[in-house]
N, C-alpha and C positions, 0 to 999 in steps of 0.2 A: 322304128323298133324302138323298145320302150327296155328299157333296165333294170332292173331289179335291186330296191333298195337291200344293202348288204345287212341291215340290222333286221330288218323284217324276218330273212331268212335264216337267221341264226340263231344254231342251236342255245340253248337256254342253261351252260355247263356249270354253272350255278344252283343252280338251283333242284339239277340230280345227282348233283355233285354229294352234298350232304345226305340225300337217301341211300345213296350209294353207298355213300363209305358207314350206313349204322349199318345195314341191310350184310354189309361184309363185319359189323365186329360181334354182329350177334347169329350171325350164324358160325363163328370160331366159333364164341361162347359155348352154343350147342356142342361144338366136336368136340371142346375140353372137356365141357359137364356131363358127356358122354362117357368121354375116354375117363375120369373120374370114377364113373362106375353113376354116376346119376340115372336112376330112372327113367321112363319117357312119363308117366302116369302114375298115378295111386297101383301100387300092389294088390289092392284089394279086388280093382278094374271095373269098381263101379263111374259111372258116365254121366254122375253131377260136378259138372262144374265148379258148381261152388261147397266149400265145408267150411261151416262158421262156427265147427267147437275148436276150441284152442286148442282144449288141451285132448287130442287125440292123437290118434297113428293118421287121418286123415289129413290135420292141422300142413298144411305149406306142401303137400301132395295133387292138389287137384289146382284149375285153374286161378282163380283166386280162393282168399280165406280174409280175417277178417285183419292180419297183416298187409294186405292191401291198398288197404287206408294208407298205412303209413309209407308207401310208395306212392301215393298220390300226394302226399304232401312233401314228399324229398323232389318230385316234380313242382310243388309248388314252391319252396325253396329255390332250389335252381337258377326258378324260373328269378326271380326275385337278386339272388346273387352277380348273375349274371346281364340282368340287365342293367349293373352301373357301364358296360361292356356294348351299350346300343349302338351309340356313333360311332365303334370300328368293327363290328360284326354284325351280320346281318341276322335277323328275326330263325334264318333257316341252319345256318353255322349254330349260332348258340343253340338252336335246338340238338343240332348233332352233337354239341361237346356237349353237353347233359345228360342226352339219350348214352354216349359213349361210354361217362365216368360211370350213370346209373349200370352197365353193364359189367360193366369194370367189378365193382363193388359184389353183381350179382355172383362174378363168376370168384371173388374172394370171400362171398360169406357164405358158399358155397365149401372151399377148402378143408381141409380137415383142421388148418390152426383154428379155425374160426367157431367152424362147428363144433371143436374138443370142446373152445370158451363159451360157446354158449350152455354146452353142455352144466359145464363147471361154475358157471357164475351166475346164469339166468334159471328163471323157473321152465325152462326148456330141455328139461331133463333127458331128456328121449327124441330129442332132437337127432335127425342125424343125415340135416345139409338135405333141399325142396328136390321139389322133380324136375324136370326140364320143364313142362309145360307152364308148373307156378312160378316157373323164375321167368319166361315170356309174359306172362302175366302179369308179374312182377312191373316188367318193362311196357305193360303195354300202361300200368295204370300209371306208371310214374309219367306218361305222355299226356296221358288224364292230366294229371297236379300241372304240368307244364303248360298246359294250355289252357285250361280254365283258368287261370293264373294271370293269364295272358285279357283273359275275357272278365276277370272278375277283378283287376285292378290290386292299390295295397292294400287299401283299406278291407276288403270283400276278401279278399285272399289272407289278413292277418285274422279278420274271425275264422274260417273257415278253419284253420290250421287253429286258432283257440277249440273250437266245438267241437273238432276230429281225438282230440289230444281230449279230453274232456269226456268227452264218450266212448271212447274205444277204456278209459280207465273204470269208466265205471262198471261198462258190458264187459271187459274182461283180465283189470287192473291189469294194465298191461297195455303202450303206449308210446308212440318215437323216444319223446324226452326221458322214458324209466329204459327205453332198449337201448340205447346209449351210452348211458350212467352204470347201469349196469353188468353191460360189454365191458367200457374203458374202468371202472368203481362199481367193484359191486359191495352195497352195504345189505349187513344181514337182516340186518330192521326190515329193510326191503322184500325183500329177498321171503321170508316170511310171509308178512301179507299178503301178498301177490302169488303166496301159496294156499294160502288161508285158514291160516297159523295166527 
């Protein structure tokens, strides 16, 4: 009689648990965003998944927009920061932790206090918050950045961050660095320049 090896048949809860945690956090975020009055999709009703014009009512209302690039950078930065914990936490745990923090930011970013701060302190004068589908697109962009950083390594990741920041600055007079700066410490000269003045 052959006795099966217990390790061979054992489920791998540590692999499935991070995915379940992130799925649960996403679900909670969607419920909260909807409860806050966020629309599912752009009010225009158009099915285009991408909006490329920053200064329009479509920005932050479709699945992806120019700011999706900033969320890719979030993923790269979080991968680098959590890489320091690689000896203590598996890649799956680090990815779940990073994604949960990013989802938490999506919820906070769409709270009245941050939406009003964006409107008062940045060039996002008409910003009313993201649609739910845009928030999910931001999380997907983050996950992409996290795994791109894993493949690229340190120097290529730093090069990608610099390249994307310069590209965004050139195309739309905004990027992750300016977005954070203007949210925390608004500078009138930068706001005027961003507005084309």
